[in-house]
C-alpha positions, -999 to 999 in steps of 0.1 A, spaced: 586 243 -424 555 226 -412 528 229 -439 498 219 -419 488 255 -411 484 267 -447 470 238 -466 438 218 -463 429 188 -484 395 180 -498 387 144 -508 359 143 -534 337 114 -527 303 104 -542 281 90 -515 266 63 -536 300 49 -545 301 28 -513 329 6 -525 352 36 -524 345 45 -488 373 24 -473 397 41 -497 384 75 -486 391 65 -449 426 54 -459 433 87 -477 421 107 -446 447 88 -426 475 89 -452 472 125 -462 501 146 -447 479 177 -442 445 181 -425 419 165 -447 381 163 -449 356 146 -472 338 167 -497 305 153 -509 306 150 -547 278 163 -569 260 134 -584 255 144 -621 232 114 -627 208 128 -601 206 162 -618 176 172 -640 181 183 -676 173 218 -665 200 217 -638 226 204 -663 216 230 -689 221 258 -663 258 250 -660 268 231 -692 271 247 -726 267 222 -754 281 248 -777 319 252 -773 329 283 -754 366 281 -760 391 271 -787 396 244 -797 360 232 -803 352 204 -779 337 176 -802 320 154 -775 290 158 -754 297 156 -717 282 128 -697 261 136 -666 289 121 -646 314 145 -662 291 174 -654 289 163 -618 326 158 -616 332 194 -628 307 207 -603 324 187 -576 358 203 -584 341 238 -584 327 229 -549 363 221 -539 376 254 -552 348 271 -532 360 253 -501 396 264 -507 385 300 -509 362 297 -479 387 279 -456 410 309 -457 442 289 -461 469 298 -486 463 267 -508 441 237 -510 447 201 -521 419 184 -541 420 146 -542 397 123 -560 388 92 -541 402 67 -566 439 75 -559 464 58 -537 491 78 -519 527 67 -512 528 86 -479 565 94 -478 570 103 -515 538 123 -516 546 143 -484 580 153 -499 565 163 -532 536 182 -515 560 201 -492 581 212 -522 550 221 -543 537 242 -514 567 264 -517 560 272 -554 522 271 -557 516 307 -549 538 317 -579 523 292 -604 488 287 -591 485 250 -597 507 219 -591 495 186 -604 503 152 -589 498 130 -619 489 93 -615 508 83 -646 542 89 -661 543 121 -682 564 115 -714 573 152 -719 573 169 -685 587 201 -699 612 226 -687 624 222 -651 612 250 -629 627 239 -595 642 208 -580 656 191 -550 674 158 -547 640 141 -543 615 161 -564 613 180 -597 587 206 -606 583 209 -644 561 231 -666 547 209 -694 539 226 -727 508 204 -731 491 203 -697 483 166 -689 447 154 -685 435 140 -652 426 160 -621 432 132 -596 453 151 -572 460 188 -575 473 216 -553 457 251 -560 466 284 -546 437 303 -532 440 329 -560 440 302 -586 408 287 -571 392 321 -572 401 326 -608 388 292 -619 356 297 -601 351 331 -618 356 314 -652 334 284 -649 299 294 -639 292 277 -673 316 252 -689 318 233 -721 342 204 -714 354 182 -685 374 197 -657 408 184 -668 401 196 -704 393 231 -691 425 233 -669 444 222 -700 435 255 -718 461 277 -702 454 305 -728 419 306 -714 426 302 -677 458 323 -675 473 295 -653 503 273 -662 502 243 -640 534 226 -629 537 188 -624 556 172 -595 578 142 -603 577 118 -587 541 125 -576 537 99 -549 501 91 -562 487 64 -584 454 54 -599 434 29 -579 401 31 -597 402 -4 -612 407 -19 -577 376 -1 -562 349 -6 -587 360 14 -617 348 48 -630 319 67 -615 322 94 -643 321 77 -677 290 62 -691 289 25 -694 275 4 -723 282 32 -749 270 23 -784 297 12 -807 290 40 -832 295 65 -805 327 48 -793 340 48 -829 333 85 -833 352 93 -801 382 72 -812 382 91 -846 378 126 -831 400 123 -801 434 125 -819 421 154 -839 411 173 -808 444 165 -791 463 178 -821 444 211 -819 451 214 -781 488 207 -788 489 233 -816 473 260 -794 495 250 -764 526 256 -785 512 288 -800 506 302 -765 537 288 -749 545 318 -727 552 313 -690 530 333 -666 542 368 -657 
């Protein structure tokens, strides 16, 4: 079945990240479904009042999120919300959200996306991770070329993700305000009611280091703040793991 009629891709791109524009043009050509560029929200250009209107510094969900989001992370979350809005508005069955720092292996990705399309309505989200996942979880469906698995602990990174329209609607309704980065929110399946699958192999990889590095994380972070993050990160991950296991029930 040709999937072009029921999926559209949205490539999130920050206009000031000019070093990434050639990669955006490449993605537009390499993507196996109709694609367009979605202007990212520049968190660094937002006022404090604008940030406070959407970002809750007090944790809204368990586990408590121990870090303050950067302006770039706020902008990233709003950019993904903008993509979910586009998925709902375009009227298609599903939408593919791609960040502009990934590379696509066209043949592998097209095969994985076609298979994911067949299952996304039942599961809401299928992630195409840019790195190997050590524990992909129970197998949900497979072909000779692609496996779809349901990880107990949902991986971080929102580099390339397929959403059903209903999943996009649900996430939009939940995130008028948010308390942690986009991938951290999607990880909380006991909050979202969505259990993402991952496609293996994904056919995508991280290319950020080749095109200027991150546009999200703050640079020149003081060493005390870096140390605090290093100390608290494993504690937070352990709490996410514990809650993931406690709520390990597949969606109805």
